[in-house]
C-alpha positions as CSV (number, residue, x, y, z in Angstrom):
1,M,-24.4,-13.7,-39.7
2,R,-22.7,-10.5,-38.6
3,T,-25.0,-8.4,-40.5
4,L,-28.0,-10.3,-39.5
5,G,-26.6,-9.4,-35.4
6,L,-26.7,-5.7,-36.4
7,Q,-30.1,-5.9,-38.0
8,V,-31.3,-7.3,-34.8
9,V,-29.4,-4.8,-32.5
10,F,-30.6,-1.9,-34.8
11,T,-34.6,-3.4,-34.5
12,C,-34.2,-3.9,-30.7
13,V,-32.9,-0.2,-29.9
14,L,-35.4,1.4,-32.4
15,L,-38.5,0.0,-31.0
16,Q,-36.9,-1.3,-27.3
17,V,-38.5,-4.9,-27.6
18,P,-37.9,-6.4,-24.2
19,G,-35.6,-9.5,-24.0
20,C,-33.8,-8.4,-27.2
21,F,-30.5,-9.0,-25.7
22,P,-30.8,-12.3,-23.4
23,S,-27.0,-12.8,-23.0
24,C,-26.4,-9.1,-20.9
25,I,-27.9,-7.1,-18.4
26,I,-27.9,-3.9,-19.7
27,R,-28.7,-0.5,-17.7
28,G,-28.4,2.4,-19.4
29,S,-24.8,2.3,-21.4
30,V,-23.4,-0.6,-19.1
31,A,-23.8,-4.0,-20.2
32,N,-23.1,-7.2,-17.6
33,C,-22.1,-10.2,-19.5
34,A,-20.3,-11.9,-17.2
35,F,-20.1,-15.6,-16.8
36,R,-22.9,-16.1,-19.5
37,R,-21.0,-19.0,-21.2
38,L,-20.3,-16.8,-24.3
39,V,-17.6,-17.8,-26.9
40,S,-18.1,-14.4,-28.8
41,V,-18.9,-11.3,-27.8
42,P,-22.5,-10.4,-28.3
43,A,-24.5,-8.3,-30.4
44,L,-25.2,-5.2,-28.4
45,P,-26.5,-1.4,-28.9
46,P,-23.7,1.1,-30.0
47,N,-24.2,3.1,-26.9
48,I,-22.4,0.5,-24.7
49,T,-19.5,2.5,-23.0
50,H,-18.9,-0.3,-19.9
51,L,-18.3,-3.9,-21.1
52,Y,-18.3,-6.6,-18.6
53,L,-17.3,-10.3,-20.4
54,E,-15.2,-11.7,-17.7
55,M,-15.3,-15.6,-17.1
56,N,-16.8,-16.3,-20.4
57,H,-15.5,-18.7,-23.1
58,I,-14.1,-16.1,-25.9
59,R,-11.2,-17.9,-27.6
60,E,-10.5,-14.6,-29.8
61,I,-10.5,-10.8,-30.3
62,N,-10.3,-9.9,-33.5
63,S,-10.8,-6.8,-35.9
64,T,-14.8,-7.7,-36.5
65,S,-15.1,-8.6,-32.5
66,L,-16.2,-5.3,-31.4
67,S,-17.7,-3.5,-34.7
68,G,-20.5,-1.4,-33.4
69,L,-19.2,-0.3,-30.1
70,E,-16.8,2.4,-30.8
71,Q,-18.2,4.1,-27.9
72,L,-16.3,1.5,-25.5
73,Q,-14.7,3.0,-22.2
74,V,-14.2,0.2,-19.9
75,L,-14.0,-3.6,-21.3
76,D,-13.1,-6.3,-18.6
77,L,-12.4,-9.9,-20.7
78,G,-10.6,-11.5,-17.3
79,G,-11.0,-15.0,-17.0
80,Q,-11.5,-16.7,-19.9
81,R,-12.5,-20.4,-19.3
82,S,-10.5,-21.0,-22.8
83,P,-7.2,-19.7,-23.8
84,L,-7.4,-16.1,-25.3
85,V,-5.5,-15.0,-28.5
86,I,-5.7,-11.1,-29.2
87,R,-5.2,-10.7,-32.7
88,G,-3.7,-7.6,-34.6
89,D,-6.0,-4.6,-35.0
90,A,-8.4,-6.2,-32.8
91,F,-9.0,-2.6,-31.0
92,S,-8.1,-0.9,-34.0
93,R,-11.5,1.3,-33.8
94,Q,-11.3,1.4,-30.0
95,S,-9.8,5.2,-29.5
96,R,-12.3,5.9,-26.5
97,L,-11.4,3.0,-24.5
98,R,-9.8,4.1,-21.3
99,K,-9.4,0.6,-19.4
100,L,-9.1,-2.8,-20.3
101,I,-9.1,-5.7,-18.2
102,L,-6.8,-8.9,-19.9
103,G,-6.2,-10.4,-16.4
104,M,-6.2,-14.2,-15.3
105,N,-6.1,-15.4,-19.3
106,F,-3.4,-18.1,-18.5
107,G,-1.4,-18.4,-21.5
108,L,-2.9,-15.1,-23.4
109,Q,-1.7,-14.9,-26.9
110,L,-1.0,-11.8,-28.3
111,E,-0.1,-11.0,-32.1
112,A,2.5,-8.1,-32.3
113,Q,0.0,-5.3,-33.6
114,A,-2.6,-6.6,-30.8
115,F,-2.9,-2.9,-29.0
116,V,-2.6,-0.9,-32.3
117,G,-5.9,1.7,-31.9
118,L,-5.7,2.2,-28.2
119,S,-4.1,5.3,-28.0
120,G,-6.5,6.7,-25.5
121,L,-6.2,4.1,-23.0
122,Q,-5.2,4.3,-19.7
123,E,-5.3,1.6,-17.6
124,L,-4.3,-1.8,-18.9
125,H,-4.5,-4.8,-16.4
126,L,-2.4,-7.9,-17.8
127,D,-2.2,-9.7,-14.1
128,S,-1.6,-13.8,-14.3
129,C,-1.5,-14.0,-18.0
130,S,1.6,-16.1,-18.2
131,L,3.4,-13.4,-20.1
132,E,7.3,-13.3,-20.3
133,E,9.7,-10.8,-20.3
134,S,9.1,-10.0,-24.2
135,I,6.0,-7.8,-23.2
136,L,8.2,-5.3,-22.0
137,K,11.2,-5.8,-24.1
138,E,9.4,-6.0,-27.2
139,D,6.7,-3.1,-29.1
140,F,3.4,-4.9,-27.8
141,L,2.8,-1.7,-25.9
142,Q,4.4,0.9,-27.9
143,P,1.0,2.2,-29.4
144,L,-0.3,3.0,-25.8
145,S,0.7,6.7,-25.9
146,S,-1.7,7.7,-23.2
147,L,-0.8,4.8,-20.8
148,E,-0.9,5.2,-16.8
149,T,-1.1,2.4,-15.2
150,L,0.1,-1.3,-16.2
151,S,0.0,-4.2,-14.1
152,L,1.8,-7.2,-14.7
153,F,1.2,-8.9,-11.6
154,G,1.8,-12.5,-11.2
155,N,3.5,-13.2,-14.7
156,R,6.4,-15.1,-15.9
157,I,8.9,-12.2,-16.1
158,K,12.5,-13.2,-15.1
159,R,14.1,-10.1,-16.2
160,L,13.5,-6.7,-16.7
161,Q,14.5,-5.0,-19.5
162,P,11.9,-2.3,-20.9
163,S,12.0,-1.2,-24.5
164,M,13.4,2.3,-25.1
165,F,10.0,3.6,-26.2
166,F,9.1,3.8,-22.5
167,T,10.9,6.9,-22.2
168,N,8.3,8.3,-24.5
169,M,5.2,7.5,-22.3
170,T,5.2,10.6,-20.7
171,N,2.0,10.1,-18.4
172,W,2.9,6.5,-17.5
173,K,3.6,6.6,-13.6
174,N,2.4,3.4,-12.1
175,L,3.9,-0.4,-12.8
176,N,2.8,-3.2,-10.7
177,L,5.2,-6.3,-11.1
178,K,4.5,-8.2,-7.9
179,L,4.9,-11.8,-8.0
180,N,7.1,-12.2,-10.9
181,K,10.6,-14.0,-11.0
182,I,12.4,-11.4,-11.6
183,D,16.5,-12.6,-10.6
184,K,18.1,-9.4,-10.5
185,I,17.4,-5.7,-11.4
186,C,20.5,-3.5,-12.7
187,E,21.5,-0.2,-14.6
188,S,22.2,-1.3,-17.8
189,D,18.9,-3.0,-18.0
190,L,16.6,-0.3,-17.0
191,V,17.7,2.3,-19.0
192,G,13.8,2.3,-20.5
193,F,13.1,3.7,-17.5
194,Q,15.3,6.0,-16.7
195,G,13.8,9.7,-16.4
196,K,10.7,8.2,-15.0
197,H,8.7,9.5,-11.8
198,F,6.8,6.2,-10.4
199,E,3.6,6.7,-8.7
200,V,3.9,3.2,-7.7
201,L,6.6,0.8,-8.6
202,N,5.4,-2.8,-6.8
203,L,8.2,-5.0,-6.7
204,D,6.8,-7.3,-4.1
205,S,7.4,-10.6,-3.9
206,V,9.9,-10.7,-7.0
207,H,12.9,-12.7,-5.1
208,L,16.0,-11.2,-6.4
209,E,18.0,-14.6,-6.2
210,A,20.8,-13.9,-8.3
211,M,21.7,-10.6,-6.0
212,S,21.2,-12.6,-3.2
213,D,24.8,-14.6,-4.3
214,K,27.7,-14.0,-2.5
215,N,29.6,-13.8,-6.0
216,F,27.1,-11.2,-7.3
217,D,29.0,-8.0,-8.9
218,W,27.4,-5.1,-7.2
219,K,29.6,-2.8,-8.8
220,K,28.8,-3.9,-12.3
221,C,25.3,-4.2,-11.5
222,G,25.5,-0.2,-10.9
223,N,22.3,1.7,-9.5
224,P,19.4,0.1,-11.2
225,F,16.9,3.3,-10.5
226,R,19.6,5.5,-11.9
227,G,17.5,8.6,-13.3
228,M,14.6,7.6,-11.9
229,S,12.4,8.6,-9.1
230,F,9.5,7.3,-6.8
231,Q,6.6,8.2,-4.9
232,M,5.9,4.7,-3.4
233,L,8.6,2.1,-3.9
234,D,7.2,-1.5,-2.9
235,L,10.2,-3.9,-2.4
236,S,8.4,-6.0,0.2
237,Y,9.5,-10.0,0.4
238,N,12.6,-9.2,-1.7
239,G,14.4,-12.4,-0.7
240,L,17.4,-10.3,0.5
241,G,18.8,-10.9,3.6
242,M,19.8,-8.5,5.8
243,G,23.6,-7.9,4.5
244,K,22.1,-7.9,0.9
245,L,19.6,-5.4,1.7
246,K,21.9,-3.2,2.9
247,Q,24.1,-3.5,-0.3
248,F,21.1,-2.8,-2.4
249,L,20.1,0.3,-0.5
250,R,23.9,1.5,-1.0
251,A,23.5,0.7,-4.2
252,I,20.3,2.8,-5.1
253,E,22.1,5.8,-2.7
254,G,20.6,9.2,-4.1
255,T,17.5,8.0,-5.5
256,K,14.4,10.1,-4.2
257,I,12.1,7.4,-2.5
258,S,9.0,9.5,-0.5
259,H,7.4,6.5,0.7
260,L,9.8,2.9,0.8
261,K,7.7,-0.4,1.8
262,L,9.9,-3.1,3.1
263,S,7.5,-5.9,4.9
264,G,8.6,-9.4,4.9
265,P,11.1,-11.6,7.2
266,M,13.6,-8.9,8.3
267,G,14.6,-9.6,12.1
268,R,14.9,-12.0,14.2
269,G,11.9,-12.7,15.3
270,F,10.8,-13.5,19.3
271,S,13.0,-16.4,20.7
272,F,15.6,-16.7,17.7
273,N,19.0,-15.3,17.3
274,N,20.0,-16.9,13.7
275,L,18.8,-13.5,11.8
276,P,19.9,-10.2,12.8
277,D,17.5,-7.0,13.6
278,P,18.2,-3.8,11.3
279,D,21.2,-1.7,12.7
280,Q,22.3,2.0,12.5
281,S,24.0,1.0,9.6
282,T,21.0,-1.1,7.5
283,F,19.4,2.4,6.1
284,D,22.4,3.5,5.4
285,G,21.8,3.7,1.7
286,L,18.9,6.3,2.1
287,K,20.7,8.9,3.6
288,N,20.3,11.2,0.4
289,S,17.0,9.5,-0.6
290,S,14.5,12.1,0.9
291,V,12.4,9.0,2.4
292,L,9.2,10.9,4.2
293,T,7.3,7.3,4.9
294,L,9.3,3.9,5.4
295,D,6.8,1.3,6.0
296,L,8.5,-1.5,8.1
297,S,5.1,-3.6,8.9
298,K,4.6,-7.2,9.2
299,N,8.4,-8.1,9.6
300,M,9.8,-10.0,12.6
301,I,12.2,-7.1,14.3
302,F,12.4,-7.7,17.8
303,A,14.4,-5.1,18.6
304,L,14.7,-1.2,17.8
305,Q,18.3,-0.6,17.5
306,Q,20.3,2.4,19.1
307,G,20.0,4.6,16.0
308,V,18.5,2.4,13.7
309,F,16.8,5.3,12.1
310,S,19.5,7.8,12.3
311,P,19.9,7.9,7.9
312,L,16.1,9.1,7.6
313,K,16.6,13.1,8.0
314,E,13.2,14.0,6.3
315,A,11.2,10.9,7.8
316,V,7.6,12.2,8.8
317,M,6.2,8.9,9.5
318,I,7.5,5.4,10.5
319,D,5.3,2.4,10.5
320,V,6.5,-0.7,12.1
321,S,3.3,-2.5,13.1
322,Q,2.5,-6.2,13.1
323,N,6.2,-7.0,13.6
324,K,7.7,-8.7,16.9
325,V,9.3,-5.8,18.8
326,N,9.7,-6.3,22.7
327,H,12.5,-3.9,23.1
328,I,13.3,-0.7,22.2
329,H,16.9,0.8,23.0
330,R,18.0,3.9,24.4
331,N,18.2,6.5,21.1
332,A,16.7,4.1,19.0
333,F,14.9,7.2,17.8
334,K,17.9,9.3,17.1
335,G,18.2,11.7,14.3
336,L,14.4,11.8,14.0
337,Q,13.8,14.8,16.5
338,G,12.2,17.7,14.4
339,H,10.4,15.9,11.7
340,L,8.8,12.5,12.6
341,Q,5.1,13.4,13.3
342,L,3.8,9.6,13.0
343,L,4.8,6.7,15.0
344,N,2.8,3.3,14.6
345,L,4.2,0.4,16.8
346,S,0.6,-1.4,17.1
347,H,0.2,-5.0,17.1
348,N,3.8,-5.8,18.7
349,L,5.1,-7.7,22.0
350,L,5.9,-4.3,24.0
351,G,5.7,-4.5,27.8
352,E,6.3,-1.0,29.5
353,I,7.4,2.4,28.4
354,Y,10.1,4.3,29.8
355,S,10.7,8.0,30.1
356,Y,14.0,7.7,27.3
357,T,11.8,5.4,25.0
358,F,10.3,8.3,22.7
359,A,12.3,11.4,24.4
360,P,13.9,12.5,21.0
361,L,10.7,12.8,18.9
362,T,9.9,16.3,19.9
363,N,7.9,16.8,16.6
364,L,5.6,13.5,17.1
365,Q,1.8,14.0,16.4
366,V,0.3,10.6,16.8
367,L,1.9,7.6,18.4
368,D,-0.1,4.3,18.2
369,L,0.9,1.5,20.8
370,S,-2.3,0.0,20.7
371,H,-2.3,-4.0,20.9
372,N,0.8,-4.6,22.3
373,H,1.3,-6.4,25.8
374,I,2.1,-3.0,27.9
375,G,1.2,-3.5,31.3
376,A,3.4,-0.7,32.9
377,L,4.2,3.0,32.3
378,G,7.3,4.0,33.8
379,Y,7.8,7.4,35.8
380,D,8.0,10.1,33.5
381,S,7.1,7.9,30.5
382,F,6.4,9.7,27.0
383,S,8.7,12.9,28.4
384,G,10.0,14.6,25.2
385,L,6.6,14.6,23.5
386,P,5.4,18.1,23.8
387,N,3.4,18.3,20.6
388,L,1.8,14.8,20.9
389,R,-1.8,14.9,19.9
390,G,-3.2,11.4,19.7
391,L,-1.8,8.7,22.0
392,F,-3.3,5.3,21.1
393,L,-3.1,2.5,23.9
394,T,-6.1,0.4,23.0
395,G,-6.0,-3.1,23.8
396,N,-3.0,-3.4,26.1
397,A,-2.8,-4.4,29.7
398,L,-2.8,-1.2,31.9
399,R,-4.3,-1.7,35.5
400,D,-3.1,2.1,36.6
401,L,-1.3,5.0,34.0
402,G,1.2,5.5,36.9
403,F,3.0,9.0,36.6
404,P,3.9,9.5,33.1
405,A,5.2,13.1,31.7
406,P,2.5,15.9,31.0
407,L,1.3,15.9,27.4
408,P,-0.2,19.5,27.2
409,R,-1.2,19.0,23.4
410,L,-2.8,15.8,23.9
411,D,-6.5,15.6,22.1
412,Y,-7.2,12.3,21.8
413,L,-6.4,9.2,24.7
414,L,-7.7,5.5,23.6
415,L,-7.8,3.7,26.8
416,N,-10.1,0.9,25.2
417,D,-9.7,-2.7,26.4
418,N,-7.1,-2.0,28.9
419,K,-7.8,-3.4,32.8
420,L,-8.1,-0.1,34.0
421,T,-9.9,0.7,37.6
422,P,-11.4,4.1,38.4
423,S,-8.1,5.2,40.4
424,S,-6.6,5.4,37.0
425,V,-8.8,8.8,36.8
426,N,-6.4,10.8,38.6
427,S,-3.4,10.1,36.6
428,I,-5.2,10.8,33.1
429,I,-6.3,14.2,34.6
430,R,-2.5,15.1,35.4
431,F,-0.8,14.1,32.3
432,A,-3.9,14.6,29.8
433,S,-5.8,17.9,31.5
434,N,-6.7,19.0,28.0
435,I,-7.9,15.9,26.2
436,R,-10.8,16.0,23.9
437,H,-11.7,12.7,23.3
438,L,-11.0,9.7,25.7
439,G,-12.2,6.1,25.3
440,I,-12.0,3.9,28.3
441,E,-14.1,1.2,27.0
442,D,-14.1,-2.6,27.9
443,N,-11.9,-1.7,31.1
444,R,-13.0,-2.8,34.6
445,L,-15.5,-0.5,35.3
446,T,-17.8,-3.1,36.9
447,N,-20.8,-0.7,37.5
448,L,-22.1,3.1,37.1
449,A,-20.4,4.3,39.9
450,D,-17.0,3.7,38.2
451,V,-18.4,5.4,35.1
452,Y,-19.4,8.5,37.3
453,T,-15.9,8.6,38.8
454,F,-14.5,9.6,35.8
455,L,-17.5,11.9,34.5
456,T,-17.4,14.0,37.6
457,Q,-13.8,14.0,38.2
458,A,-13.2,14.8,34.6
459,E,-15.5,17.8,34.8
460,T,-14.1,19.5,37.4
461,P,-10.3,21.5,37.7
462,P,-7.9,21.2,36.9
463,A,-8.4,18.9,34.3
464,S,-11.0,20.7,31.8
465,L,-12.5,17.8,29.5
466,L,-15.5,19.6,28.2
467,Q,-13.7,23.1,27.5
468,K,-15.2,23.3,23.6
469,K,-18.5,22.6,22.5
470,H,-19.4,19.0,21.3
471,N,-16.3,17.5,23.3
472,Q,-16.6,13.9,24.4
473,V,-15.6,12.4,27.4
474,V,-16.3,8.6,26.6
475,H,-15.7,7.9,23.0
476,S,-16.5,4.8,21.5
477,Q,-15.5,5.0,17.8
478,S,-12.6,3.2,16.6
479,T,-9.7,5.6,15.5
480,R,-7.0,4.8,13.4
481,V,-3.7,6.4,12.3
482,Q,-4.7,6.4,8.7
483,N,-7.6,8.6,9.3
484,W,-6.0,10.9,11.9
485,P,-7.5,14.7,11.0
486,E,-5.4,17.3,10.0
């Protein structure tokens, strides 16, 4: 039967007979065979490099399933509606394959030699396949000498004990373990990862329940990340309370982490007192980690305590957006002067800004306060920010800007969606005399005369808002922190 199928394929390719491959849509070297109720890999021309077979009823891939398809670079077998088995040597002739997707195959069965032959594979996706710790502990992945990215999202891994062969996988740098139920991560378990520099290690929502126990032996556990470094480490929704988080960060002290993400239920929230906000000791374990970016977005932080970020001696960006921040204590940003460049406090509950609020941040370039409840800017607010280039106040409740400190280097000022009246123009001219982009849409400018007030006064000294060619006074395009120009 297979021989007959290959004869049909040869005839179709040679004679270019229309409709010869009714199970797939073929364009050039790409074959889309998804959602076709297929029970096996169909006969296809040998030039196919990208084959999409997701959402079918294929039960087995064996050593003959992909015969004649040795040019494959991308293969998607995700989400089969029947239990899928990958037999030994199933990919023995697929040395050109670069990306293999097996995700959403619940109860996936892998034979011992399932991945033999995939020496060129760079990406392997095994999301939600009901896999257990054996996938890392045993030798399933050993043939993948060129692997760079491994996704094990949403599996049943309870203990992280990688095999020692991972130390020889020199290209491997991305591991996604999100939504596994890993009880703990300890130094003795992760020896197989020592020496690795991860671009991304995603441990979001792993719920380290054993490490939350009051009797957990932190000394015996050691530093789980000893000998490793991270471009980006995601520890969001880790199940650790504030006290245990402090202990965890102390345990990993000295580990180099460029970007650390800690989203979750951290903080006491609005009108609650049973959970603490982070304080000046919370991040003490990071003092030697060279953290450049700290992402605390999507937490429940209510107040930024004095010196809360002081251990972060090299931080360039801090994101506290989408929290419940209502109060910023004096010296909350102590220790960040000279190096912090971007601070995101958008989508919080701030109501006013004082002169001391951001005073130490002498090198800050972008401050995002959009979508708060700010209704008042105190006298000399924004003082101590001589290098600020972007100030985003979109979506607040400002009627007038008051008397903020001058910001001589400010280029972008976004005041969209406030309650500003034409009298605010004098404040703009006074504290932001050199801006190139001013956003004032969706304010209380009820007629053209209001707009005329802004335009005519802005074009006269002392504020020269149109000094350079193609500058804009009214700026309607949405500008986000992530898109800030160099």
